[in-house]
RODO-2510 file (C-alpha; in nm, 4 decimals, decimal comma):
residues 201
     n   res          X          Y          Z
     1     x     6,2487     2,6063    -9,4929
     2     x     6,4179     2,6047    -9,1544
     3     x     6,5333     2,9653    -9,1780
     4     x     6,1845     3,0881    -9,2737
     5     x     6,0540     2,9360    -8,9516
     6     x     6,3513     3,0643    -8,7506
     7     x     6,3097     3,4213    -8,8756
     8     x     5,9365     3,4051    -8,8040
     9     x     6,0037     3,2869    -8,4477
    10     x     6,2708     3,5523    -8,3947
    11     x     6,0288     3,8214    -8,5119
    12     x     5,7637     3,6912    -8,2738
    13     x     6,0034     3,6970    -7,9786
    14     x     6,1093     4,0529    -8,0609
    15     x     5,7476     4,1661    -8,0967
    16     x     5,6528     3,9940    -7,7704
    17     x     5,9374     4,1686    -7,5870
    18     x     5,8363     4,5091    -7,7189
    19     x     5,4811     4,4695    -7,5915
    20     x     5,6318     4,5696    -7,2547
    21     x     5,9846     4,6842    -7,3539
    22     x     6,1134     4,5902    -7,0103
    23     x     6,4321     4,3909    -6,9503
    24     x     6,2778     4,2481    -6,6324
    25     x     5,9548     4,1291    -6,7908
    26     x     5,9376     3,7465    -6,7727
    27     x     5,9659     3,5436    -7,0895
    28     x     5,6460     3,3663    -7,1918
    29     x     5,7661     3,1153    -7,4481
    30     x     5,4620     3,0009    -7,6506
    31     x     5,6277     2,6885    -7,7918
    32     x     5,6364     2,3391    -7,6448
    33     x     5,9408     2,2675    -7,4306
    34     x     6,1978     2,0449    -7,5995
    35     x     6,1099     2,1539    -7,9526
    36     x     6,3409     2,3461    -8,1823
    37     x     6,0810     2,6252    -8,1926
    38     x     6,1056     2,6605    -7,8139
    39     x     6,4864     2,6752    -7,8335
    40     x     6,4822     2,9367    -8,1102
    41     x     6,2355     3,1588    -7,9218
    42     x     6,4400     3,1283    -7,6020
    43     x     6,7594     3,2094    -7,7921
    44     x     6,6181     3,5276    -7,9423
    45     x     6,4543     3,6361    -7,6161
    46     x     6,7976     3,6247    -7,4493
    47     x     6,9460     3,8236    -7,7381
    48     x     6,6652     4,0803    -7,7232
    49     x     6,6944     4,1417    -7,3495
    50     x     7,0720     4,1687    -7,3810
    51     x     7,0364     4,4161    -7,6693
    52     x     6,8442     4,6486    -7,4375
    53     x     7,0789     4,5924    -7,1447
    54     x     7,3625     4,7033    -7,3747
    55     x     7,1618     5,0192    -7,4516
    56     x     7,1025     5,0927    -7,0828
    57     x     7,4654     5,0497    -6,9773
    58     x     7,5770     5,3065    -7,2385
    59     x     7,3807     5,5847    -7,0712
    60     x     7,6545     5,8389    -6,9773
    61     x     7,4535     5,9387    -6,6690
    62     x     7,4126     5,5851    -6,5365
    63     x     7,4913     5,5260    -6,1703
    64     x     7,8233     5,3316    -6,1441
    65     x     7,6732     5,0765    -5,9044
    66     x     7,3847     5,0115    -6,1422
    67     x     7,6299     4,9881    -6,4334
    68     x     7,8287     4,7188    -6,2532
    69     x     7,5112     4,5223    -6,1806
    70     x     7,4101     4,5419    -6,5461
    71     x     7,7601     4,4451    -6,6625
    72     x     7,7409     4,1310    -6,4500
    73     x     7,3944     4,0640    -6,5850
    74     x     7,5293     4,0961    -6,9407
    75     x     7,8088     3,8508    -6,8558
    76     x     7,5497     3,5996    -6,7362
    77     x     7,3404     3,6639    -7,0473
    78     x     7,6424     3,5900    -7,2670
    79     x     7,6813     3,2562    -7,0904
    80     x     7,3083     3,1835    -7,1361
    81     x     7,3396     3,2743    -7,5034
    82     x     7,6310     3,0342    -7,5476
    83     x     7,4405     2,7598    -7,3655
    84     x     7,1424     2,8076    -7,5994
    85     x     7,3666     2,7802    -7,9046
    86     x     7,4948     2,4500    -7,7692
    87     x     7,1405     2,3262    -7,7015
    88     x     7,0407     2,4076    -8,0602
    89     x     7,3516     2,2346    -8,1958
    90     x     7,2737     1,9287    -7,9811
    91     x     6,9209     1,9194    -8,1231
    92     x     7,0559     1,9408    -8,4791
    93     x     7,3324     1,6889    -8,4080
    94     x     7,0683     1,4418    -8,2906
    95     x     6,8556     1,5139    -8,5980
    96     x     7,1419     1,4355    -8,8367
    97     x     7,3083     1,1541    -8,6390
    98     x     7,1833     0,8910    -8,8832
    99     x     7,3293     1,0575    -9,1925
   100     x     7,5984     0,8558    -9,3699
   101     x     7,8968     1,0876    -9,3973
   102     x     8,0911     1,0661    -9,7230
   103     x     8,4659     0,9910    -9,7033
   104     x     8,5438     1,3301    -9,8595
   105     x     8,3039     1,5218    -9,6326
   106     x     8,4301     1,8519    -9,4979
   107     x     8,3687     2,0291    -9,1715
   108     x     8,2266     2,3811    -9,1655
   109     x     8,4050     2,6799    -9,0111
   110     x     8,1239     2,7130    -8,7569
   111     x     7,8432     2,4936    -8,6337
   112     x     7,4923     2,5534    -8,7703
   113     x     7,3759     2,7000    -8,4380
   114     x     7,6427     2,9693    -8,4426
   115     x     7,5175     3,0710    -8,7872
   116     x     7,1638     3,0704    -8,6422
   117     x     7,2954     3,2911    -8,3611
   118     x     7,4006     3,5482    -8,6221
   119     x     7,0568     3,5205    -8,7834
   120     x     6,8942     3,5983    -8,4477
   121     x     7,1083     3,9095    -8,4019
   122     x     7,0291     4,0165    -8,7580
   123     x     6,6573     4,0018    -8,6807
   124     x     6,7184     4,2452    -8,3949
   125     x     6,9251     4,4780    -8,6118
   126     x     6,6519     4,4778    -8,8757
   127     x     6,3780     4,5512    -8,6215
   128     x     6,5604     4,8431    -8,4641
   129     x     6,6864     4,9873    -8,7919
   130     x     6,3304     4,9760    -8,9270
   131     x     6,2218     5,1745    -8,6198
   132     x     6,4824     5,4375    -8,7046
   133     x     6,3344     5,4807    -9,0521
   134     x     5,9966     5,5697    -8,8967
   135     x     6,1066     5,8224    -8,6343
   136     x     5,9350     6,1601    -8,6532
   137     x     6,1840     6,3367    -8,4224
   138     x     6,4725     6,3240    -8,6729
   139     x     6,5314     6,4781    -9,0142
   140     x     6,4766     6,3075    -9,3486
   141     x     6,8511     6,2572    -9,3985
   142     x     6,8625     6,0367    -9,0874
   143     x     6,5681     5,8295    -9,2060
   144     x     6,7187     5,7890    -9,5542
   145     x     7,0551     5,6813    -9,4112
   146     x     6,8830     5,4252    -9,1917
   147     x     6,6750     5,3003    -9,4840
   148     x     6,9924     5,2315    -9,6818
   149     x     7,1352     5,0436    -9,3842
   150     x     6,8095     4,8518    -9,3481
   151     x     6,8267     4,7475    -9,7139
   152     x     7,1759     4,6074    -9,6555
   153     x     7,0639     4,4219    -9,3428
   154     x     6,7720     4,2655    -9,5295
   155     x     7,0090     4,1499    -9,8045
   156     x     7,2418     4,0105    -9,5411
   157     x     6,9509     3,8237    -9,3805
   158     x     6,8549     3,6722    -9,7150
   159     x     7,2134     3,5691    -9,7922
   160     x     7,2763     3,4224    -9,4473
   161     x     6,9465     3,2312    -9,4616
   162     x     7,0494     3,0868    -9,7994
   163     x     7,3921     2,9885    -9,6660
   164     x     7,2363     2,8123    -9,3650
   165     x     6,9924     2,6220    -9,5881
   166     x     7,2814     2,5160    -9,8124
   167     x     7,4759     2,3990    -9,5067
   168     x     7,1805     2,1858    -9,3974
   169     x     7,1546     2,0423    -9,7500
   170     x     7,5237     1,9490    -9,7398
   171     x     7,4889     1,7901    -9,3953
   172     x     7,1830     1,5900    -9,5032
   173     x     7,3716     1,4687    -9,8114
   174     x     7,6802     1,3762    -9,6113
   175     x     7,8978     1,6339    -9,7892
   176     x     7,9633     1,8175    -9,4626
   177     x     7,9493     1,6922    -9,1083
   178     x     7,8730     1,8433    -8,7714
   179     x     8,1163     1,8451    -8,4848
   180     x     8,0228     2,0179    -8,1615
   181     x     8,2484     2,1639    -7,8958
   182     x     8,1614     2,2930    -7,5528
   183     x     8,2671     2,6563    -7,5338
   184     x     8,5735     2,6946    -7,3125
   185     x     8,4751     3,0239    -7,1517
   186     x     8,7266     3,1134    -6,8838
   187     x     8,6227     3,4494    -6,7396
   188     x     8,3232     3,3073    -6,5470
   189     x     8,5163     3,0124    -6,4033
   190     x     8,6778     3,0743    -6,0609
   191     x     8,9333     2,8032    -6,1408
   192     x     9,0428     2,9620    -6,4711
   193     x     9,0097     3,3397    -6,4251
   194     x     9,3382     3,4583    -6,2602
   195     x     9,1652     3,7514    -6,0910
   196     x     8,9157     3,5157    -5,9267
   197     x     9,1505     3,2343    -5,8280
   198     x     9,4103     3,4805    -5,6905
   199     x     9,1467     3,6100    -5,4462
   200     x     9,0715     3,2581    -5,3223
   201     x     9,4285     3,1976    -5,2018
***
């Protein structure tokens, strides 16, 4: 199934990142460019680096100048993340473009790639929560609490994977249809962010 492959690729990207555990280490995507596997790996690599940037910026002793640099880097990462979602949706839209849509077909509340985005983040939550259950510098109560949270995350991963597979089944059968939108992000656009365009006058 698609989600089995996606979760496997997400896990590989997370494992590859943690070989060096360095937000500046270059991505070495093992999948052929242009394939859905390549897009999924790239998507999760962005998420993984951003996860650790979010950790770094929450250090109460962080230098304010460094914090600002990281905040801007996170903003760029959010844009990259959105772009990757749109690339994945474009790939899926092309895959299903020949499907005959039924007259009573319904649109979903989100595109498939935004659901896949949540699956990617879940893989990260699962990885890091599993690490918490194995720490030897905390008490047993901490590990037990984290194990309960991990169990919930694993259930959530299973349920979300099922929901995504069912969405694909509906799209393939023409019961639902895809419609993609370019994200209208305004804060990065000098023509739309009032703080930025006020400075240009």
